[in-house]
C-alpha atoms as a printed R data frame, in Angstrom:
    type eleno elety resid chain resno       x      y       z
1   ATOM     1    CA   MET     A     1   0.313 -0.094  -0.008
2   ATOM     2    CA   LYS     A     2   1.243  2.993  -0.692
3   ATOM     3    CA   ILE     A     3  -0.220  6.460   0.633
4   ATOM     4    CA   GLY     A     4   0.532  9.421  -0.997
5   ATOM     5    CA   LEU     A     5   0.615 12.820   0.873
6   ATOM     6    CA   ASP     A     6   1.313 16.462  -0.623
7   ATOM     7    CA   ILE     A     7   4.364 18.089   1.465
8   ATOM     8    CA   MET     A     8   3.812 21.318   0.047
9   ATOM     9    CA   GLY     A     9   0.115 22.137   1.001
10  ATOM    10    CA   GLY     A    10  -1.599 23.815   3.554
11  ATOM    11    CA   ASP     A    11  -1.102 27.032   5.663
12  ATOM    12    CA   TYR     A    12   2.024 25.727   7.570
13  ATOM    13    CA   ALA     A    13   3.698 23.337   5.335
14  ATOM    14    CA   PRO     A    14   6.254 22.083   4.493
15  ATOM    15    CA   LYS     A    15   7.008 21.508   8.394
16  ATOM    16    CA   ALA     A    16   3.463 20.526   9.857
17  ATOM    17    CA   ILE     A    17   2.904 17.788   6.970
18  ATOM    18    CA   VAL     A    18   6.816 16.131   7.435
19  ATOM    19    CA   LEU     A    19   6.126 16.030  11.380
20  ATOM    20    CA   GLY     A    20   2.715 14.616  10.901
21  ATOM    21    CA   ALA     A    21   4.056 11.941   8.519
22  ATOM    22    CA   ILE     A    22   6.579 11.041  11.013
23  ATOM    23    CA   ALA     A    23   3.631 10.748  13.652
24  ATOM    24    CA   ALA     A    24   1.290  8.498  11.301
25  ATOM    25    CA   HIS     A    25   4.250  6.365  10.445
26  ATOM    26    CA   GLN     A    26   4.757  4.989  14.126
27  ATOM    27    CA   SER     A    27   0.846  3.292  13.706
28  ATOM    28    CA   LEU     A    28   1.767  1.929  10.592
29  ATOM    29    CA   THR     A    29   2.311 -1.637   9.173
30  ATOM    30    CA   PRO     A    30   5.836 -2.564   7.598
31  ATOM    31    CA   ASP     A    31   3.533 -2.542   4.129
32  ATOM    32    CA   GLN     A    32   2.218  0.511   4.319
33  ATOM    33    CA   HIS     A    33   4.623  3.361   2.948
34  ATOM    34    CA   LEU     A    34   4.032  7.311   2.969
35  ATOM    35    CA   VAL     A    35   4.651  8.627  -0.690
36  ATOM    36    CA   LEU     A    36   5.676 12.103   0.110
37  ATOM    37    CA   ILE     A    37   5.292 14.485  -2.824
38  ATOM    38    CA   GLY     A    38   7.012 17.757  -2.793
39  ATOM    39    CA   ASP     A    39  10.566 19.757  -2.750
40  ATOM    40    CA   THR     A    40  12.663 17.515  -1.300
41  ATOM    41    CA   THR     A    41  14.878 20.093  -0.674
42  ATOM    42    CA   GLN     A    42  13.180 21.439   2.297
43  ATOM    43    CA   ILE     A    43  11.789 17.974   3.192
44  ATOM    44    CA   LYS     A    44  14.902 16.073   3.799
45  ATOM    45    CA   PRO     A    45  16.584 18.864   6.163
46  ATOM    46    CA   LEU     A    46  12.843 18.943   8.310
47  ATOM    47    CA   LEU     A    47  13.349 14.877   9.077
48  ATOM    48    CA   SER     A    48  16.876 15.294  10.168
49  ATOM    49    CA   GLU     A    49  15.772 18.392  12.445
50  ATOM    50    CA   ALA     A    50  13.345 15.509  13.940
51  ATOM    51    CA   GLY     A    51  15.706 12.709  14.048
52  ATOM    52    CA   PHE     A    52  14.359 10.352  11.667
53  ATOM    53    CA   ASN     A    53  15.486  7.936   8.968
54  ATOM    54    CA   PRO     A    54  14.438  9.680   5.924
55  ATOM    55    CA   ASP     A    55  14.632  6.107   4.429
56  ATOM    56    CA   HIS     A    56  10.988  4.804   5.858
57  ATOM    57    CA   PHE     A    57   9.729  7.035   2.939
58  ATOM    58    CA   GLU     A    58   9.697  7.242  -0.333
59  ATOM    59    CA   TYR     A    59   9.971 11.134  -2.040
60  ATOM    60    CA   VAL     A    60   8.942 12.582  -5.413
61  ATOM    61    CA   HIS     A    61  10.593 15.633  -5.970
62  ATOM    62    CA   THR     A    62   8.361 19.050  -7.196
63  ATOM    63    CA   GLN     A    63   9.275 22.170  -8.020
64  ATOM    64    CA   GLU     A    64   6.294 23.905  -8.015
65  ATOM    65    CA   VAL     A    65   3.279 25.338  -5.883
66  ATOM    66    CA   ILE     A    66  -0.203 25.714  -6.243
67  ATOM    67    CA   GLY     A    67  -1.141 28.522  -3.726
68  ATOM    68    CA   MET     A    68  -4.631 28.233  -1.583
69  ATOM    69    CA   ALA     A    69  -5.493 31.832  -3.760
70  ATOM    70    CA   GLU     A    70  -4.748 30.448  -7.133
71  ATOM    71    CA   HIS     A    71  -7.755 29.621  -9.600
72  ATOM    72    CA   PRO     A    72  -7.916 26.310  -9.405
73  ATOM    73    CA   THR     A    73  -8.467 24.279 -13.095
74  ATOM    74    CA   LYS     A    74  -5.985 27.030 -14.049
75  ATOM    75    CA   ALA     A    75  -3.530 26.271 -11.765
76  ATOM    76    CA   ILE     A    76  -3.682 22.320 -12.251
77  ATOM    77    CA   VAL     A    77  -3.164 23.422 -16.259
78  ATOM    78    CA   GLN     A    78  -0.333 25.906 -15.875
79  ATOM    79    CA   LYS     A    79   1.420 23.906 -12.783
80  ATOM    80    CA   PRO     A    80   1.867 20.674 -14.124
81  ATOM    81    CA   ASN     A    81   5.102 19.851 -12.230
82  ATOM    82    CA   SER     A    82   3.529 21.395  -8.430
83  ATOM    83    CA   SER     A    83   2.662 18.764  -5.537
84  ATOM    84    CA   ILE     A    84  -0.784 18.581  -6.438
85  ATOM    85    CA   SER     A    85  -0.440 18.323 -10.332
86  ATOM    86    CA   VAL     A    86   1.750 14.980  -9.770
87  ATOM    87    CA   GLY     A    87   0.367 13.298  -6.540
88  ATOM    88    CA   PHE     A    88  -2.787 13.063  -9.156
89  ATOM    89    CA   GLN     A    89  -0.691 11.911 -11.986
90  ATOM    90    CA   LEU     A    90   1.008  9.229  -9.584
91  ATOM    91    CA   LEU     A    91  -2.861  8.324  -8.487
92  ATOM    92    CA   LYS     A    92  -4.076  7.940 -12.352
93  ATOM    93    CA   GLU     A    93  -0.780  5.758 -13.205
94  ATOM    94    CA   GLY     A    94  -1.278  3.946  -9.930
95  ATOM    95    CA   LYS     A    95   1.986  4.372  -8.642
96  ATOM    96    CA   ILE     A    96   0.393  5.308  -5.502
97  ATOM    97    CA   ASP     A    97  -2.958  4.159  -3.730
98  ATOM    98    CA   SER     A    98  -4.098  7.696  -2.251
99  ATOM    99    CA   PHE     A    99  -3.489 10.987  -2.315
100 ATOM   100    CA   ALA     A   100  -4.631 13.383   0.503
101 ATOM   101    CA   SER     A   101  -3.460 17.076   0.337
102 ATOM   102    CA   ALA     A   102  -3.991 20.300   2.957
103 ATOM   103    CA   GLY     A   103  -3.401 23.117  -0.235
104 ATOM   104    CA   ASN     A   104  -5.622 24.390  -2.097
105 ATOM   105    CA   SER     A   105  -8.942 22.817  -2.156
106 ATOM   106    CA   GLY     A   106 -10.672 23.541  -5.048
107 ATOM   107    CA   ALA     A   107  -7.156 22.289  -7.222
108 ATOM   108    CA   MET     A   108  -8.161 18.849  -5.313
109 ATOM   109    CA   LEU     A   109 -11.376 18.609  -6.578
110 ATOM   110    CA   VAL     A   110 -10.489 19.780 -10.447
111 ATOM   111    CA   GLY     A   111  -7.372 17.227  -9.902
112 ATOM   112    CA   ALA     A   112  -9.221 14.657  -8.838
113 ATOM   113    CA   VAL     A   113 -12.103 14.658 -11.394
114 ATOM   114    CA   PHE     A   114  -9.857 15.535 -14.401
115 ATOM   115    CA   SER     A   115  -7.303 12.807 -12.934
116 ATOM   116    CA   VAL     A   116  -9.122  9.396 -11.456
117 ATOM   117    CA   LYS     A   117 -12.305 11.071 -12.724
118 ATOM   118    CA   THR     A   118 -15.598 10.780 -11.692
119 ATOM   119    CA   ILE     A   119 -16.878  7.595 -10.576
120 ATOM   120    CA   PRO     A   120 -19.938  6.602 -13.784
121 ATOM   121    CA   GLY     A   121 -22.916  6.728 -12.545
122 ATOM   122    CA   ILE     A   122 -22.765  9.922 -10.227
123 ATOM   123    CA   ILE     A   123 -23.469 13.187 -11.169
124 ATOM   124    CA   ARG     A   124 -20.942 15.390  -9.016
125 ATOM   125    CA   PRO     A   125 -18.299 14.331  -6.222
126 ATOM   126    CA   CYS     A   126 -19.147 15.305  -2.590
127 ATOM   127    CA   LEU     A   127 -17.231 16.075   0.516
128 ATOM   128    CA   CYS     A   128 -18.107 14.732   3.990
129 ATOM   129    CA   SER     A   129 -16.994 15.403   7.153
130 ATOM   130    CA   MET     A   130 -17.456 13.966  10.706
131 ATOM   131    CA   VAL     A   131 -19.482 15.503  13.339
132 ATOM   132    CA   PRO     A   132 -19.309 14.209  16.824
133 ATOM   133    CA   LYS     A   133 -22.464 12.829  18.743
134 ATOM   134    CA   LEU     A   134 -23.899 14.188  22.280
135 ATOM   135    CA   LYS     A   135 -24.061  9.964  23.276
136 ATOM   136    CA   GLY     A   136 -20.691  9.282  21.758
137 ATOM   137    CA   GLY     A   137 -19.425  8.006  18.401
138 ATOM   138    CA   SER     A   138 -19.708 10.387  15.082
139 ATOM   139    CA   GLY     A   139 -22.063 11.219  12.477
140 ATOM   140    CA   LEU     A   140 -21.675 11.716   8.899
141 ATOM   141    CA   LEU     A   141 -22.490 15.120   7.415
142 ATOM   142    CA   LEU     A   142 -22.778 15.384   3.449
143 ATOM   143    CA   ASP     A   143 -21.765 17.770   0.970
144 ATOM   144    CA   VAL     A   144 -19.876 20.030   3.029
145 ATOM   145    CA   GLY     A   145 -18.677 22.284   0.008
146 ATOM   146    CA   ALA     A   146 -17.979 21.068  -3.178
147 ATOM   147    CA   ASN     A   147 -21.652 22.169  -4.507
148 ATOM   148    CA   ALA     A   148 -23.193 24.651  -3.440
149 ATOM   149    CA   ASP     A   149 -26.304 24.275  -5.657
150 ATOM   150    CA   CYS     A   150 -28.067 20.675  -5.920
151 ATOM   151    CA   LYS     A   151 -30.581 19.002  -7.480
152 ATOM   152    CA   PRO     A   152 -32.943 15.762  -6.146
153 ATOM   153    CA   ASP     A   153 -31.003 13.594  -7.554
154 ATOM   154    CA   THR     A   154 -28.177 14.733  -6.554
155 ATOM   155    CA   LEU     A   155 -28.502 14.869  -2.741
156 ATOM   156    CA   LEU     A   156 -30.053 11.257  -3.609
157 ATOM   157    CA   GLN     A   157 -27.077 10.138  -4.683
158 ATOM   158    CA   PHE     A   158 -25.307 11.636  -1.969
159 ATOM   159    CA   GLY     A   159 -27.560  9.691   0.474
160 ATOM   160    CA   ILE     A   160 -25.552  6.450  -1.255
161 ATOM   161    CA   LEU     A   161 -22.414  7.672  -0.478
162 ATOM   162    CA   GLY     A   162 -22.755  8.771   2.837
163 ATOM   163    CA   SER     A   163 -24.152  5.556   3.583
164 ATOM   164    CA   LEU     A   164 -21.550  3.213   2.321
165 ATOM   165    CA   TYR     A   165 -19.021  5.940   3.830
166 ATOM   166    CA   ALA     A   166 -20.903  5.249   7.769
167 ATOM   167    CA   GLU     A   167 -20.677  1.262   7.314
168 ATOM   168    CA   ASN     A   168 -17.514  0.931   5.643
169 ATOM   169    CA   ILE     A   169 -15.135  3.519   7.404
170 ATOM   170    CA   MET     A   170 -17.013  3.827  10.328
171 ATOM   171    CA   GLN     A   171 -18.662  0.534  11.224
172 ATOM   172    CA   ILE     A   172 -21.989  1.753  11.422
173 ATOM   173    CA   PRO     A   173 -24.306 -1.426  10.113
174 ATOM   174    CA   ASN     A   174 -27.127  0.365   8.583
175 ATOM   175    CA   PRO     A   175 -26.759  3.286   9.252
176 ATOM   176    CA   LYS     A   176 -29.825  6.066   9.382
177 ATOM   177    CA   VAL     A   177 -29.854  8.752   6.603
178 ATOM   178    CA   ALA     A   178 -31.778 11.918   7.004
179 ATOM   179    CA   LEU     A   179 -32.654 15.175   4.856
180 ATOM   180    CA   MET     A   180 -31.087 18.484   6.441
181 ATOM   181    CA   ASN     A   181 -34.536 20.692   6.760
182 ATOM   182    CA   ILE     A   182 -36.098 23.696   8.878
183 ATOM   183    CA   GLY     A   183 -39.049 20.972   9.951
184 ATOM   184    CA   GLU     A   184 -39.547 17.359  10.538
185 ATOM   185    CA   GLU     A   185 -42.697 17.060   8.078
186 ATOM   186    CA   ASP     A   186 -42.694 15.466   4.750
187 ATOM   187    CA   GLU     A   187 -43.922 18.347   3.368
188 ATOM   188    CA   LYS     A   188 -41.664 20.663   5.025
189 ATOM   189    CA   GLY     A   189 -38.815 23.129   3.074
190 ATOM   190    CA   ASN     A   190 -37.489 24.618   0.195
191 ATOM   191    CA   MET     A   191 -38.072 23.394  -3.385
192 ATOM   192    CA   LEU     A   192 -35.259 21.668  -3.368
193 ATOM   193    CA   ALA     A   193 -35.863 19.531  -0.027
194 ATOM   194    CA   MET     A   194 -39.075 19.013  -0.913
195 ATOM   195    CA   ALA     A   195 -38.488 17.465  -4.614
196 ATOM   196    CA   THR     A   196 -35.492 15.195  -2.822
197 ATOM   197    CA   PHE     A   197 -37.728 13.758   0.332
198 ATOM   198    CA   PRO     A   198 -40.092 11.505  -2.400
199 ATOM   199    CA   LEU     A   199 -36.686 10.219  -4.234
200 ATOM   200    CA   MET     A   200 -35.536  9.767  -0.436
201 ATOM   201    CA   LYS     A   201 -38.220  8.311   0.940
202 ATOM   202    CA   GLU     A   202 -39.008  5.518  -1.887
203 ATOM   203    CA   THR     A   203 -35.297  4.418  -2.304
204 ATOM   204    CA   LYS     A   204 -34.557  1.074  -1.458
205 ATOM   205    CA   LEU     A   205 -30.789  1.825  -1.372
206 ATOM   206    CA   PHE     A   206 -30.228  3.223   2.564
207 ATOM   207    CA   ASN     A   207 -32.195  3.378   5.421
208 ATOM   208    CA   PHE     A   208 -33.831  6.615   4.921
209 ATOM   209    CA   VAL     A   209 -35.448  8.084   8.399
210 ATOM   210    CA   GLY     A   210 -36.855 10.938   6.956
211 ATOM   211    CA   ASN     A   211 -36.420 14.996   7.510
212 ATOM   212    CA   ILE     A   212 -34.208 16.501  10.615
213 ATOM   213    CA   GLU     A   213 -33.554 20.293  11.873
214 ATOM   214    CA   GLY     A   214 -30.841 21.738  12.834
215 ATOM   215    CA   ARG     A   215 -31.021 21.014  16.060
216 ATOM   216    CA   ASP     A   216 -30.250 17.694  15.629
217 ATOM   217    CA   LEU     A   217 -27.143 17.495  14.087
218 ATOM   218    CA   PHE     A   218 -25.561 16.615  17.491
219 ATOM   219    CA   ASN     A   219 -28.240 13.526  18.426
220 ATOM   220    CA   ASP     A   220 -28.565 10.299  17.863
221 ATOM   221    CA   LYS     A   221 -31.426 10.643  14.951
222 ATOM   222    CA   ALA     A   222 -29.595  9.874  12.077
223 ATOM   223    CA   ASP     A   223 -26.312  8.801  11.064
224 ATOM   224    CA   VAL     A   224 -25.871 10.604   7.883
225 ATOM   225    CA   ILE     A   225 -26.809 13.981   7.516
226 ATOM   226    CA   VAL     A   226 -27.973 14.898   3.552
227 ATOM   227    CA   CYS     A   227 -27.529 18.888   2.376
228 ATOM   228    CA   ASP     A   228 -26.355 20.623  -0.244
229 ATOM   229    CA   GLY     A   229 -22.633 22.322  -0.418
230 ATOM   230    CA   PHE     A   230 -23.548 25.621   0.916
231 ATOM   231    CA   THR     A   231 -25.960 24.388   3.587
232 ATOM   232    CA   GLY     A   232 -22.968 21.627   4.326
233 ATOM   233    CA   ASN     A   233 -20.265 24.105   4.953
234 ATOM   234    CA   VAL     A   234 -21.995 27.146   6.957
235 ATOM   235    CA   MET     A   235 -23.160 24.116   9.187
236 ATOM   236    CA   LEU     A   236 -19.482 22.626   9.405
237 ATOM   237    CA   LYS     A   237 -17.683 26.022  10.035
238 ATOM   238    CA   LEU     A   238 -20.361 26.906  12.995
239 ATOM   239    CA   ALA     A   239 -19.547 23.634  14.373
240 ATOM   240    CA   GLU     A   240 -15.686 23.849  14.180
241 ATOM   241    CA   SER     A   241 -16.358 27.478  16.125
242 ATOM   242    CA   PHE     A   242 -17.689 25.947  19.246
243 ATOM   243    CA   TYR     A   243 -13.881 24.220  19.837
244 ATOM   244    CA   VAL     A   244 -12.437 27.471  19.374
245 ATOM   245    CA   LEU     A   245 -15.329 29.131  21.403
246 ATOM   246    CA   THR     A   246 -14.937 26.767  24.473
247 ATOM   247    CA   ILE     A   247 -11.122 27.395  24.228
248 ATOM   248    CA   LYS     A   248 -11.640 31.096  24.653
249 ATOM   249    CA   LYS     A   249 -13.597 31.471  27.149
250 ATOM   250    CA   GLY     A   250 -11.173 28.691  29.442
251 ATOM   251    CA   LEU     A   251 -13.891 25.835  29.326
252 ATOM   252    CA   LYS     A   252 -12.589 22.091  29.299
253 ATOM   253    CA   ASP     A   253 -15.616 19.950  27.871
254 ATOM   254    CA   GLU     A   254 -15.091 16.355  26.452
255 ATOM   255    CA   PHE     A   255 -17.761 16.908  24.157
256 ATOM   256    CA   PHE     A   256 -16.380 20.108  22.389
257 ATOM   257    CA   ASP     A   257 -13.077 18.863  22.859
258 ATOM   258    CA   ARG     A   258 -14.509 16.647  19.889
259 ATOM   259    CA   PHE     A   259 -14.904 19.505  17.840
260 ATOM   260    CA   ASN     A   260 -11.645 20.373  16.766
261 ATOM   261    CA   TYR     A   261 -10.689 19.537  12.875
262 ATOM   262    CA   GLU     A   262  -7.676 17.748  14.196
263 ATOM   263    CA   ASN     A   263  -9.358 14.612  15.095
264 ATOM   264    CA   TYR     A   264 -10.809 14.095  12.121
265 ATOM   265    CA   GLY     A   265  -7.831 14.711   9.571
266 ATOM   266    CA   GLY     A   266  -9.854 15.620   6.224
267 ATOM   267    CA   SER     A   267 -12.650 15.355   4.492
268 ATOM   268    CA   PRO     A   268 -12.809 12.700   1.478
269 ATOM   269    CA   VAL     A   269 -13.947 12.993  -1.597
270 ATOM   270    CA   LEU     A   270 -16.250 10.753  -2.289
271 ATOM   271    CA   GLY     A   271 -17.400  9.716  -6.106
272 ATOM   272    CA   VAL     A   272 -14.189  9.682  -7.942
273 ATOM   273    CA   ASN     A   273 -11.767  6.654  -8.539
274 ATOM   274    CA   ALA     A   274  -9.733  6.154  -6.062
275 ATOM   275    CA   PRO     A   275  -9.040  7.870  -2.300
276 ATOM   276    CA   VAL     A   276  -8.606 11.400  -1.954
277 ATOM   277    CA   LEU     A   277  -8.981 13.207   1.106
278 ATOM   278    CA   ILE     A   278  -8.941 17.479   1.738
279 ATOM   279    CA   GLY     A   279  -7.320 18.484   4.794
280 ATOM   280    CA   HIS     A   280  -8.245 21.657   6.473
281 ATOM   281    CA   GLY     A   281  -5.672 24.578   5.662
282 ATOM   282    CA   ILE     A   282  -4.186 24.686   9.137
283 ATOM   283    CA   SER     A   283  -3.856 21.417   9.344
284 ATOM   284    CA   SER     A   284  -1.121 20.835  12.427
285 ATOM   285    CA   PRO     A   285   0.296 17.410  12.737
286 ATOM   286    CA   GLU     A   286  -2.120 15.848  14.244
287 ATOM   287    CA   ALA     A   287  -4.579 16.699  11.873
288 ATOM   288    CA   VAL     A   288  -1.966 15.543   8.872
289 ATOM   289    CA   LYS     A   289  -1.748 11.863  11.000
290 ATOM   290    CA   ASN     A   290  -5.261 11.471  11.065
291 ATOM   291    CA   MET     A   291  -5.610 12.421   7.262
292 ATOM   292    CA   ILE     A   292  -3.034  9.875   6.687
293 ATOM   293    CA   PHE     A   293  -5.079  7.147   8.369
294 ATOM   294    CA   GLN     A   294  -8.419  7.537   6.778
295 ATOM   295    CA   SER     A   295  -6.254  7.447   3.920
296 ATOM   296    CA   ARG     A   296  -5.606  3.955   4.798
297 ATOM   297    CA   ASP     A   297  -8.675  3.201   5.986
298 ATOM   298    CA   MET     A   298 -10.088  3.972   2.603
299 ATOM   299    CA   ILE     A   299  -8.048  1.569   0.930
300 ATOM   300    CA   THR     A   300  -8.035 -1.215   3.289
301 ATOM   301    CA   THR     A   301 -11.763 -1.384   3.378
302 ATOM   302    CA   GLY     A   302 -12.009 -1.194  -0.940
303 ATOM   303    CA   LEU     A   303 -14.757  1.772  -0.054
304 ATOM   304    CA   VAL     A   304 -14.071  3.217  -4.087
305 ATOM   305    CA   ALA     A   305 -14.603 -0.630  -5.164
306 ATOM   306    CA   LYS     A   306 -18.034 -0.646  -3.117
307 ATOM   307    CA   ILE     A   307 -18.819  2.711  -4.336
308 ATOM   308    CA   GLN     A   308 -17.980  1.680  -8.144
309 ATOM   309    CA   ALA     A   309 -19.982 -1.405  -7.002
310 ATOM   310    CA   ALA     A   310 -23.520  0.525  -6.095
311 ATOM   311    CA   PHE     A   311 -23.422  2.638  -9.112
312 ATOM   312    CA   GLN     A   312 -23.034  0.189 -11.947
């Protein structure tokens, strides 16, 4: 198994990424290898500084970096020797089994679609994120930003993708899938929600439990919560702020500690033909470590193959 990692992506790259890779290495088995993609002239001194044997990793040298503010499509085309572009080329050629980066999220989405392509039958890939549950465990929220505007059949597919992820990665049997709405009643919501509800109610592809409201995000009414990317991104950023607020207020609470993005590592891109993960731009070594573990889990469970089979 070869887990590709962009060393140049993120606000604190390359140091935070390299330190995260070192931390993850301690828990990887001998057949699980990290492939660091980026400027090796910057990587090697960091490894030496940490007293880490560089022979534990594989390296692919690149000379360009896609900045966080660059236009995604233009950057992918104009910087073919960037760490993100090279990472996707390696993924396309099967030289790595997954690719993760805390860099430009738009470039990661574009790169995934251009290189390994969308799984046949899927309208649009999406991003998902973990949300902590009050009584323990986690739920899944999707989409959280890849698709600001959606159609009913797209949300239906998000339900399938989320159910497969929850079952295979989160080990939740027969996960409960719900539609985020402004009320629990069948006829509630905007035009998108009202058109999506009957599709989900009639499907046999996942365990649909109906509409839920924003106050249900952290309870046990649903394991998988489906919404458009605009709504999901607003909810995710609000949830992330809870942890920051508790720190600023000097509060210590186990539940709110679980809102720390570092615990989850990154957001998987669901619906493309290989495991791809996008980390937070401010990813710390702890977040990078967990992003690597999530990459490993997506490979070992064969999640992509199961999604492909579901959409045949």
